[in-house]
N, C-alpha and C positions, 0 to 999 in steps of 0.2 A: 475433571478439570478444575483446578483451584480457582481460576478467575470466575468460572460459572457459578461455583459454590458461593464465593464472596458476593457476586452480583445478586444471586437469589436471596441471600440473607439480608443484604442492605436495601435492595430495591423494594422488598416487601413492605418495609417501613417508610422508605423515603421517596420512591418513584411514584409520581402521580400522573398517570396517563389520563387522557380525556375519556371519561366514562361514556360519553355520547358517541364514541367511535370516530371523533374528528381529529384524533392525533395524527400528526404527520408520520411518526415513527411506528414501526412494528416493534414487538417486544425484542426481537432479534437485533433490529437496528439500534435500539436503545442500549442493549448489551454491548454491541460493538463500539458505539460512541463512548460508552462508559470506559471501555478498555483503552480507547484512544485518548480520552481525557486523562486517565491515570498515567499513561505513558508520557504525555506532554506537560503534565502538571509540575509544579515546583517540588523540589526534593525536601519537603517538610510537611508536617502534619498540623492541622487538617489540610488535606490536599486542595489546592486551588490552582486555577489556570489564570495567568496574567492576560490582559486584553490582547496583546500582540499574538499570543499563542492561540487564542480563540479565533482571531481573524485568520491566522495561518491555517487552522483546521477547516474552517468554513470555506476558505478559498480552495483547499484541496478537494473537498467534496464537490463544490461547484465546478471546478476544473474537470473532474471526472465525468460530469454531466455535460461538459462543453457549454456551461452557462456562466455568464459574468455576474459576480456578486455585487449587489447594490451597496457600494462602499459608503455612500452618504448616510444611509439609514443605519448601517452597522457602526459607523463612526459616532453617530449621535448616541446610540445605545451604549457603546463601550466607553464613551467619554463621561458617563455618569461618575460623580465623585466617589461614590461607594465602591464601584468596580475598580477605579483607578487606585484606590487606597488598599483595598483588601482582596481584589481579584474575584473570580467567579467559582462557586462550588459546582460539583458535577451535577447536582440536582437542579441548580439554577440554569446551568447550561442546557440540560435536557428539556427543561420547561421552555426555555427560549427557542430551541429548535422545534419543539412540538407545537409552538404557537403558530408556526408557518410564516412568521414575519419575514424571514429571509429566503424562503423557498416557495413563494407564491406561484400558483399555476403550474407546478411540476407534479407529474404523476408519482404516486407512492412507489410504484415498481421501479421507476427511474431513480428515485432517491435511494431505495434499498440497494440497487446495483452499484451506485456510486459509493455508498458507505462501505459495502463489501470490498470494493476495489481498493479504497483507501486503507481499510482494515488489513487486507492482505499485504499491501505495500509496507505499512508502518509497523504493524504488530507481528505479522508472519514473516516479514523481511523479504517479500517478493520484489525483486528488482525489475523483472519483466516477465510476461507470459504471453503465449499465443501459439498459433500453429506454424510448424516448419516441416519441410520434407527432410527425412533422414535416410542416409544410405546404410544398409545392413552390412554387418561385418563378414558373415559367412556366405549368404546367398547373394549379396551385393545388389539387392533390389531396393527400390525407394519406397518408403512408407510415410504417410502423413501422421504426425504425432503432435500432441499438445505439450509444449515445453513450459516449465516453470523454473525460473532462475532465481536462486538465492545466493548470498555471498559465498557459501561453501559448496554449492552443488547446482547442477543443471539436470533436473529430472524430466522424464518424458512419459506420457500416458497415452492411452488409446483415444481419449476425448477430453474435452474441457471439464467434464464432470469429475475428473481425476479419481475415478473409482478403480481403474485397472492400471497400475504402474508397470511400465515396460522396461524401465532402466533408470540408472542414476550415474551421472558423470561427476566424480568428486573433483572439486576445484581447489588448487593451492597455488602457491607462489611460482611453482614450476610449470604452470599451464600457460598457454597463449592462444590467441585467436588470429587467423589469417584469412584474408579475402582470396577466393579462388576464381579462376577463369571459367566461363560457361563450358559445360560438357555433359555427356550422357543425356542430352535433351533437357538439361536443367539450367536455369538461369539464377543469377543473384546468389551464387554459392559462397560458402565460407567453411572453415573447419576449426574445430577446437582440438588443440594438441595437448595431451596429457603425457606424463612419463610412460604410461602403459600403452596408449593407443591414440590414434587420430580419428576423430568423428567428423564426417562430411555432412553438410546440411545445405538446404536451399530455401531462401526466403521468397515471399510473394512478389517483392519488388525491391529496388535499390534502397529506398528509404527504410524499409523494414530490416534489410541486411545491415545498414549503417547503425540502426538502433540496437540490433542484437549484438553486433560486434562491440559497440561502445559499452553496452551494459555488461557484457562478459568481461571486458577489460577492467571495468570498475570492480566487478566481483573479485577478480584476481588481485587487483590493487589492495582491496580491503583485506584479503587474506595475507598479502605480503606485509601489511601494516599491523596485522594482528587484531583487526577490528571485526566484530561479529555482526554488526548492524550499521547500515548506512545512516539510518535515521537517529540513532543514538549519537553518532558523530555530528550530524547536522544540528541536532538539538543542543549539543554542547556549544557548537559554534554560535548559534543564535543566543544562547545564554550569555556568552561573553560580550555580545553587542547590546544586551538589554540592561537598563538600570535596575538595581534591586528594589523590590517593593518596600 
């Protein structure tokens, strides 16, 4: 993996984790934040992240933990004249996160899970993931599968570890999603229609069904507009609203 190679080479010289074991981040967490930083940074070298994007990323991580970010403290930190003028380097950013200043009292495992979730969403392009019941094509029986939605595909696995892939639904502009009425002892049903086949699924509740159908519609829209990543599109829209450094 090219990203992992670049991280290994640069982190060896520049990344200073707490040698007393008090770092908030694991080595894997730091790598994922490094990738997120590179994605969200300005399109020029050396790579820097403007304060608004730092706040955006930290809010994403906190949201994944269902924790509200302490905006007052963050505003004080980001309002420093040096950061306003020249932005934040990736090593400054990792040092800031490792200090625990904005993640006080949160378990390391919780932080790791949140960073992984944001990494999957922004870097891997995961629009939504979770368990759904799926109706088989031949035997017509129902099986619970872990689904992962990306702009061009809806893949399903035996479990959330994603080690054994059972199938892949290719999404394009010709696909659509429809809500179905309850039947076969299943509730909260919907289907994904592709030119080749219709896939029937059942969510755990109406809220999950709504979230899945909305996310799949978004994936189809991205395909129709020729966009490979939701977050590249969102990043560009935020850029248009931000003043240049």
